[in-house]
C-alpha positions in Angstrom: 0.0 0.0 0.0 1.1 3.5 -0.6 1.6 6.1 2.1 2.2 9.8 2.1 3.9 12.0 4.7 1.1 14.2 6.0 1.5 17.2 8.4 -0.7 17.7 11.4 -1.8 21.1 12.7 -3.3 22.1 16.0 -3.9 20.0 19.1 -1.3 17.7 20.7 0.1 16.6 17.3 0.9 20.1 16.1 4.0 20.2 13.8 4.4 16.5 13.4 4.5 14.7 10.1 3.3 11.1 10.0 3.1 8.6 7.1 -0.6 8.1 6.4 -1.9 5.2 4.2 -3.6 6.3 1.0 -6.9 5.0 -0.2 -7.8 3.6 -3.7 -8.2 7.2 -5.0 -4.8 8.2 -3.8 -6.1 10.5 -1.0 -5.6 10.0 2.7 -8.8 9.4 4.8 -11.1 12.3 5.5 -10.8 11.9 9.3 -7.8 10.5 11.1 -8.4 9.2 14.7 -5.5 8.7 17.1 -6.2 6.8 20.3 -4.1 8.0 23.2 -3.9 5.6 26.1 -4.9 6.8 29.6 -2.1 6.7 32.1 -4.4 5.4 34.8 -5.5 2.5 32.7 -9.0 3.8 31.8 -10.5 4.3 28.4 -8.2 5.9 25.8 -8.7 9.4 24.6 -9.3 9.7 20.9 -7.9 12.7 19.0 -9.7 13.5 15.8 -8.1 15.3 12.9 -9.9 16.4 9.7 -8.3 16.4 6.2 -8.1 19.8 4.6 -6.3 21.0 1.4 -2.7 22.1 2.0 -2.9 24.7 -0.8 -4.2 25.4 -4.3 -2.4 26.0 -7.5 -2.6 29.5 -8.9 -3.8 28.9 -12.3 -6.3 26.0 -12.1 -7.0 26.0 -8.4 -6.0 22.3 -8.1 -5.3 20.9 -4.6 -1.5 20.8 -3.9 -1.7 18.2 -1.2 -3.4 17.5 2.1 -2.9 18.2 5.8 -4.8 17.4 8.9 -6.3 20.0 11.3 -7.3 19.2 14.8 -11.0 18.9 15.5 -11.6 19.8 19.2 -15.2 18.7 19.1 -14.1 15.1 18.3 -17.0 14.5 16.0 -15.0 14.2 12.8 -17.0 14.5 9.6 -20.6 14.5 10.7 -20.5 11.5 12.9 -20.1 9.0 10.1 -23.5 9.7 8.5 -23.9 11.1 5.0 -25.5 14.6 4.8 -28.4 14.1 2.4 -30.5 17.1 1.3 -33.7 15.4 2.6 -32.2 14.5 6.1 -33.3 16.3 9.2 -30.7 18.8 10.5 -28.5 17.4 13.3 -29.2 19.2 16.7 -25.5 18.9 17.7 -24.2 21.1 14.8 -23.4 24.7 15.9 
């Protein structure tokens, strides 16, 4: 499988670059979850990072690559449910 060195911004992983496995389309996953073990032996804390474009080309506006930004809410991309136009709005948004 292919991997790509992807930078992380914000949160505890700020400034680190990790190799992330790429999917069939050649893109990293939309959300990246990192479990952090609890020192007392309890449930691990899960850090959630969202994929955002690293930059765009000047002429065509194509994505230059990807990076991950920290999501302090920990919900990721909508809780794993697709956002259909006919779905009821989620009460937890905003």
